Each structure stands twice: as structure tokens, then as C-alpha cells.
C-alpha positions as CSV (number, residue, x, y, z in Angstrom):
1,M,-95.4,67.0,-187.3
2,R,-93.5,69.5,-185.1
3,P,-90.3,68.4,-183.5
4,L,-90.3,67.9,-179.7
5,P,-89.1,70.9,-177.6
6,A,-85.6,70.6,-176.3
7,R,-86.7,69.9,-172.7
8,R,-88.9,67.0,-173.8
9,R,-86.1,65.6,-176.0
10,R,-83.8,65.6,-173.0
11,L,-86.4,63.9,-170.8
12,A,-87.0,61.2,-173.4
13,R,-83.3,60.6,-173.6
14,A,-83.0,60.4,-169.8
15,A,-85.9,57.9,-169.6
16,A,-84.1,55.7,-172.2
17,L,-80.8,55.8,-170.3
18,L,-82.4,55.2,-167.0
19,G,-83.5,51.8,-168.3
20,A,-79.8,50.7,-167.8
21,T,-79.1,52.6,-164.5
22,A,-80.3,52.2,-160.9
23,L,-81.3,55.3,-159.0
24,V,-80.9,55.3,-155.2
25,A,-81.8,58.0,-152.7
26,T,-82.5,58.1,-149.0
27,G,-86.1,56.9,-148.5
28,L,-86.2,55.3,-152.0
29,A,-84.1,52.7,-153.7
30,A,-84.9,51.4,-157.1
31,T,-83.1,49.0,-159.5
32,A,-84.1,49.3,-163.1
33,P,-83.8,46.5,-165.8
34,T,-81.0,47.0,-168.2
35,Q,-82.6,45.5,-171.3
36,A,-85.2,47.1,-173.5
37,L,-88.8,45.9,-173.4
38,P,-89.7,43.5,-176.2
39,A,-91.5,44.9,-179.3
40,T,-94.0,42.1,-179.2
41,P,-96.6,41.6,-176.4
42,P,-95.4,39.3,-173.6
43,A,-96.7,35.7,-173.6
44,P,-99.8,35.1,-171.4
45,A,-99.0,34.3,-167.8
46,A,-99.2,30.7,-166.8
47,E,-102.4,29.6,-165.1
48,P,-102.0,29.8,-161.3
49,A,-101.8,26.6,-159.3
50,A,-105.0,25.3,-157.8
51,T,-105.6,26.9,-154.4
52,G,-107.8,26.0,-151.5
53,H,-110.8,27.7,-149.9
54,N,-111.5,28.9,-146.4
55,V,-114.4,26.5,-145.6
56,A,-114.8,28.0,-142.1
57,L,-116.6,31.1,-143.5
58,A,-120.2,31.6,-142.6
59,S,-120.7,32.3,-146.3
60,A,-119.4,28.8,-147.0
61,G,-122.1,27.3,-144.7
62,A,-120.1,27.0,-141.5
63,D,-121.2,28.0,-138.1
64,V,-119.4,28.6,-134.8
65,T,-119.7,28.1,-131.1
66,S,-117.5,29.2,-128.2
67,S,-116.9,28.9,-124.5
68,G,-118.3,32.4,-124.0
69,T,-117.7,36.1,-124.8
70,E,-116.2,39.0,-122.9
71,L,-119.3,41.2,-123.7
72,T,-122.9,40.4,-124.7
73,D,-123.3,43.2,-127.3
74,R,-120.1,42.9,-129.3
75,W,-117.0,40.7,-130.1
76,L,-119.3,37.7,-130.5
77,A,-118.2,34.3,-131.9
78,D,-119.8,34.8,-135.3
79,K,-117.4,37.7,-136.0
80,A,-114.6,35.1,-136.2
81,I,-116.0,33.5,-139.4
82,D,-117.3,36.6,-141.2
83,G,-114.2,37.1,-143.4
84,V,-113.4,40.6,-141.9
85,A,-110.1,40.7,-140.0
86,S,-110.1,44.3,-138.6
87,G,-111.8,46.7,-136.3
88,D,-114.5,45.3,-134.0
89,S,-115.1,42.3,-136.2
90,R,-113.4,39.9,-133.8
91,W,-114.2,37.4,-131.1
92,S,-113.2,38.0,-127.5
93,S,-113.7,35.2,-125.1
94,N,-114.9,34.8,-121.5
95,Y,-112.3,35.4,-118.9
96,S,-110.8,31.9,-118.8
97,D,-107.4,30.4,-119.7
98,Q,-109.3,27.4,-121.1
99,A,-111.5,29.5,-123.5
100,W,-112.3,27.9,-126.9
101,L,-113.8,28.6,-130.3
102,A,-115.1,25.8,-132.5
103,V,-116.1,25.9,-136.2
104,H,-118.7,23.4,-137.6
105,L,-117.9,23.0,-141.3
106,A,-120.7,22.6,-143.8
107,R,-119.3,19.1,-144.8
108,P,-116.5,16.7,-143.7
109,T,-113.2,18.1,-145.1
110,T,-109.6,17.1,-145.4
111,I,-107.9,20.0,-143.8
112,D,-104.8,21.5,-145.4
113,H,-104.1,24.1,-142.7
114,V,-105.7,26.3,-140.1
115,T,-105.0,30.0,-139.9
116,V,-105.7,32.2,-136.9
117,K,-105.6,36.0,-137.2
118,W,-104.9,37.1,-133.7
119,E,-105.8,40.4,-132.1
120,A,-103.5,42.0,-129.5
121,A,-104.9,39.8,-126.7
122,C,-104.0,36.5,-128.3
123,A,-103.8,33.2,-126.5
124,A,-100.4,32.9,-124.9
125,A,-100.7,29.2,-125.6
126,Y,-103.2,27.0,-127.4
127,H,-103.7,23.9,-129.4
128,L,-106.0,22.6,-132.2
129,E,-108.6,19.9,-131.8
130,V,-110.8,18.2,-134.4
131,S,-113.9,16.2,-134.3
132,K,-116.2,14.3,-136.6
133,D,-119.4,14.7,-134.5
134,G,-118.8,17.7,-132.2
135,Q,-118.8,15.4,-129.2
136,T,-115.5,13.4,-129.3
137,W,-112.5,15.5,-129.9
138,Q,-108.9,14.6,-130.9
139,R,-106.0,16.8,-130.2
140,A,-104.5,17.8,-133.5
141,S,-101.4,19.8,-132.7
142,E,-98.7,20.4,-130.0
143,T,-99.0,23.4,-127.8
144,I,-98.5,26.6,-129.9
145,R,-97.3,29.9,-128.5
146,P,-98.3,32.5,-131.1
147,T,-97.2,36.1,-131.5
148,C,-100.1,38.5,-130.8
149,A,-101.4,40.7,-133.5
150,T,-100.1,38.4,-136.3
151,T,-101.4,35.8,-138.6
152,D,-100.6,32.3,-137.3
153,T,-100.8,29.3,-139.7
154,Q,-100.7,25.7,-138.5
155,T,-101.0,22.2,-140.0
156,L,-102.6,19.3,-138.3
157,S,-100.6,16.5,-136.7
158,A,-99.8,13.6,-139.1
159,A,-102.4,11.3,-137.5
160,Q,-105.3,13.7,-138.3
161,A,-104.0,15.4,-141.5
162,S,-105.2,12.7,-143.9
163,E,-108.7,12.3,-142.5
164,Q,-111.9,14.3,-143.0
165,W,-113.3,16.4,-140.1
166,S,-116.4,18.3,-139.5
167,Y,-115.3,20.4,-136.5
168,V,-112.1,22.4,-135.8
169,K,-111.5,24.0,-132.4
170,M,-109.0,26.5,-131.1
171,Q,-108.5,25.5,-127.5
172,A,-106.7,28.0,-125.4
173,E,-104.3,27.0,-122.6
174,E,-103.3,30.4,-121.3
175,R,-104.2,34.0,-121.8
176,T,-101.9,36.9,-122.6
177,P,-101.9,39.7,-119.9
178,I,-102.5,43.2,-121.2
179,N,-101.0,45.8,-118.8
180,N,-100.8,43.0,-116.2
181,T,-104.5,42.1,-116.6
182,K,-105.8,39.1,-118.4
183,Y,-108.9,39.8,-120.5
184,G,-110.5,37.4,-123.0
185,V,-108.7,35.5,-125.7
186,S,-109.2,37.6,-128.8
187,L,-108.9,36.8,-132.5
188,Y,-110.2,38.3,-135.7
189,E,-110.7,35.1,-137.8
190,L,-110.4,31.4,-137.4
191,E,-109.9,30.0,-140.9
192,V,-109.9,26.4,-142.0
193,W,-108.5,25.7,-145.5
194,D,-109.1,22.7,-147.7
195,G,-106.0,23.4,-149.9
196,P,-103.0,25.7,-150.3
197,Q,-103.7,29.3,-149.6
198,A,-103.1,31.7,-152.5
199,A,-100.3,34.2,-151.8
200,D,-101.5,37.8,-151.3
201,P,-100.7,39.9,-154.4
202,P,-97.8,42.4,-154.0
203,Q,-99.0,45.8,-153.0
204,A,-97.8,48.7,-155.1
205,S,-96.4,51.6,-153.1
206,P,-98.8,54.5,-153.3
207,G,-97.7,57.6,-155.3
208,L,-94.7,55.8,-157.0
209,H,-95.2,55.9,-160.7
210,L,-91.8,54.9,-162.1
211,V,-90.9,54.4,-165.7
212,P,-89.2,52.1,-166.5
213,L,-90.7,49.8,-163.9
214,P,-88.0,48.8,-161.4
215,A,-86.9,45.2,-161.1
216,S,-87.0,45.8,-157.3
217,L,-88.0,48.6,-155.0
218,T,-87.4,49.4,-151.4
219,D,-89.5,52.1,-149.8
220,N,-88.1,53.3,-146.5
221,S,-90.4,56.3,-146.2
222,V,-92.1,54.9,-143.1
223,T,-88.9,54.6,-141.1
224,Q,-86.9,57.5,-142.5
225,A,-87.5,61.1,-143.0
226,P,-88.6,62.0,-146.6
227,F,-85.8,62.4,-149.1
228,T,-85.1,66.1,-149.9
229,L,-82.5,67.8,-152.1
230,S,-80.5,70.6,-150.6
231,A,-77.8,73.0,-151.7
232,E,-75.2,70.4,-150.6
233,S,-76.8,67.6,-152.7
234,R,-74.6,65.9,-155.3
235,I,-75.2,63.2,-157.9
236,V,-72.8,60.4,-157.0
237,L,-71.7,57.8,-159.5
238,D,-71.3,54.7,-157.4
239,G,-69.2,52.1,-159.3
240,A,-70.7,53.4,-162.6
241,T,-68.0,53.4,-165.2
242,A,-70.1,53.0,-168.3
243,S,-70.6,56.1,-170.4
244,A,-74.4,55.6,-170.2
245,A,-74.3,56.2,-166.5
246,H,-72.3,59.4,-166.9
247,G,-74.8,60.6,-169.5
248,V,-77.7,60.0,-167.2
249,A,-76.0,61.8,-164.4
250,D,-75.4,64.9,-166.7
251,I,-79.0,64.9,-167.9
252,L,-80.4,64.4,-164.4
253,A,-78.2,67.2,-163.0
254,T,-79.3,69.6,-165.8
255,E,-83.0,69.0,-165.2
256,L,-82.8,69.2,-161.4
257,R,-80.6,72.3,-161.5
258,A,-83.2,74.0,-163.5
259,S,-86.1,73.1,-161.1
260,T,-84.2,73.6,-157.8
261,G,-81.5,76.1,-158.4
262,Y,-79.0,73.9,-156.6
263,P,-75.5,73.3,-158.1
264,L,-75.9,69.4,-157.9
265,E,-72.3,68.5,-158.7
266,V,-71.7,65.2,-160.5
267,V,-68.9,63.3,-158.6
268,S,-67.4,59.8,-158.8
269,S,-66.0,57.5,-156.1
270,A,-67.4,59.6,-153.2
271,T,-69.1,58.5,-150.1
272,P,-72.8,59.4,-150.5
273,G,-74.4,61.8,-148.0
274,A,-77.9,61.8,-146.7
275,H,-79.1,64.3,-149.4
276,D,-77.1,62.8,-152.4
277,V,-78.6,61.0,-155.3
278,V,-76.7,57.8,-156.2
279,L,-76.5,56.3,-159.6
280,R,-75.4,52.6,-160.0
281,D,-74.7,50.8,-163.3
282,G,-74.6,47.1,-163.3
283,E,-76.4,43.8,-163.1
284,V,-80.0,43.5,-161.9
285,P,-80.2,40.2,-159.9
286,G,-82.6,37.7,-161.4
287,R,-82.8,39.5,-164.8
288,P,-80.9,37.5,-167.5
289,G,-79.0,39.4,-170.1
290,T,-78.1,42.4,-167.9
291,R,-74.7,43.8,-167.8
292,P,-72.5,42.7,-164.8
293,T,-71.0,45.4,-162.6
294,P,-67.4,46.1,-163.7
């Protein structure tokens, strides 16, 4: 078998050393684990805890009624229980501060929590009500003042939390003005859960394929200009006194000099600039067995 070319040998060495070093640059901050991956496959993940279901979905047999709608051809009540929380799939009420939306569940249910996914014209104030027959209603929360265009999760008052209910109502008390005009109360989804709601899985940042996988990652590309190297860029060793960090810095500088033509000086104990690459050597929080920062 032929030996690896010199460039690939350097890259392989850099990858191994970066396993014990954190790389930070404007727009991207990554902290890499400092211990090698185990030679044996990891143990299977523990079974997730039992989670509830949104029993207010039309697909779960629920149906919905409302005080009215803003328009007759769209933003109808059935859009609030279709499981789609975006675009025109929303309910917008009649022009009334006392607008309401009520879900009839397929069967009596002990309710863990209610989630409302609000559109920009949310209720300025509302409360929850529950019923067993759709005729006699009990107030099941205090007045709630949500933040528009957010997901709002509420539990029932203690007196109602332990009983089974067939109907859940969002009862508005006041509308939110948009440009000084009050339109309908608008929401994407009214969800009723019979148990704890599973956490949304973490979303990987697009286009970031990092090896080794960082223990944590902060992507500031939305709020900052993209990171770029310039002729003034340096590789700054920030609190890195271990020889491994210096070795990574030298290898990284060599590779980047060849591809950019910039001098990329390696410096210690300097204040990083906007175009500098920063290497830190030390402990990764929450990862046992890592080396503490000197």
C-alpha cells in the first residue's frame, strides 16, 4: 500500500490534534472533546420516556367550532387542528374581543397541557375553559397575556387538571391591534395534550460538517457578517499552553498559508481581532476526563 502524500499526513495529524483543542472564529465557535472516541461501539441509547399525544388533531378524531371567522374562504376554524403551523393554515376569528375557538375531543381525556401556536395577531388576553358536554363550561385558567408569534403552553387550574374533559376552549378577552387596527384573533394550532410533550430534536446547522464533532456549537452567522480571513489575520493561542495546541496552530497556519497566501502569524497572549482564528486548550464543560484549563 502506498504511503499517504505529505499533505494528507499533515491533515490527518491536524484532525487528531484538534480533538483536544477548541477552534473559535467570528461567526462560529466550537468546542471539541478532548478524549478519543472509544474503540467499541457506544451502548444503545436509553428508551425515551413515554410522551403524550396531541388529541386535538382532526386526524385523532377531534373537531372544532368557533365564534366566527374573519373571511369566508380562508383562515377557517378547521385549520387550527390540521397539524400545520405555518402559512395560511391558521384560524382568524370574527372581529370581536370575545372571539373563541373550541375543540371537541374524540373521547374524554385527562389534559396534561394546552399549547397555542399564535400568529402575529394573537389574543392580547385570553383564558382556557373546559366542558364535559359542550354546554356547561368551567374556567380552567387565569387570564393569560401571550407573546404574539410564539408557542404558548399552559396547564389547567388544579381544580380541573385531574378530571377528564371532552371540550377545550380558547376564550379571548381582548385582541391585539396591528398598526392601530384590531383584526381577528389569529392562531395556527390549538393543541390539547394527554401527556408530556416530546422535546423537539436539536437541529443541525446546515453546511457545518465538523470532525471531530464539537461538544457544543454556537453559530452566529445570522447576526454577524460571515467570518473571512484577511492579510491581517493571525492564529491566536488563547490560554493554550499545552504543546498540542501549539502543534495544531503550526499545522493550521501551514495549511491556510498555502491556500490563502496570507502570512497568518501564530501569536500568544494577544487580544483577538475580528479576523483572527483563536485556539483554546482546556476542559469541555460536561465532558468527564477532559483536561482542565491551566
